[in-house]
C-alpha angles and dihedrals in degrees: 000000000000134000125294139184110219134191111220127198104219092180096060117117112266117354120012111267131215109237100178142359141172134196111266120234088231136337102321115224108177143002132211128185124221120240098281098032094245093121135036122204116208124195113218133210091240093060098258129123120225122200117204133194103230094202095056098022087229130140113252096184144327118217136185119248101195091245127106095228146349133229108175144000129206129188108224127211090261090062096250123121121235111203121190132217107192093186090070097019087237128145119209118203115214131191107213093195092062098026091231141124108246099187145319134224137190124244138188092032090299093283115160111256091359095120108090104168145345129204144157121254105250090207099044118042091193097063141059134187129232117198113212129190096195159085070012132337105279148135125240113207108206136188112249090212097053104013086227122140110259095177142337144195139198123237131203101245139026114238148166128266112344133204134206122227116249090251091051093237102110141036122207124200137170112239123242113254096356142086095244137102116205128211118207135185113248088214099068108344096258111168101242099179143342121214121201116220130194090246141013116284124213101185136026134187133187116234112239090238 
């Protein structure tokens, strides 16, 4: 029983093999490597951050973040990791080189479970998008240098994890409780198109081409 983080060799002959694992502090939710891959940071369900030596599969340290839980973690173009706690709609900023929390900031008006997703703009390294479900479905566009909101726009439906097109022009998101994915303009949130699926989707990703 319990939760583990495991290293898997996908290049091994036959079936992939587990080459190392360690017991997780609490339900692990996401992992992010440092610049040279020598360390892995794992966000845990109890709000802690665990740093792992990838050569020895051993825990270097586990630190508190000040948040009750984590859901996702994304490495931004500036090299910092932005970890999300949807229960408080808070983003925690982590410096992997020092294994420390730099700061945190509130999103989506601070509403509990309002933060749906966070991602960098692939066409603008100075901005990132925060997807909010309330007080109404919307996107906050924030500066990566200050984390401040530079602009925002409402969208028609709330959804799950979103994705931005490679050219930065559109956002796609599965719709809550329905078999549709919706495509919005990143300029003003205009609903460009809705595509009906045979079943409900929970995640979407643009192909690089």
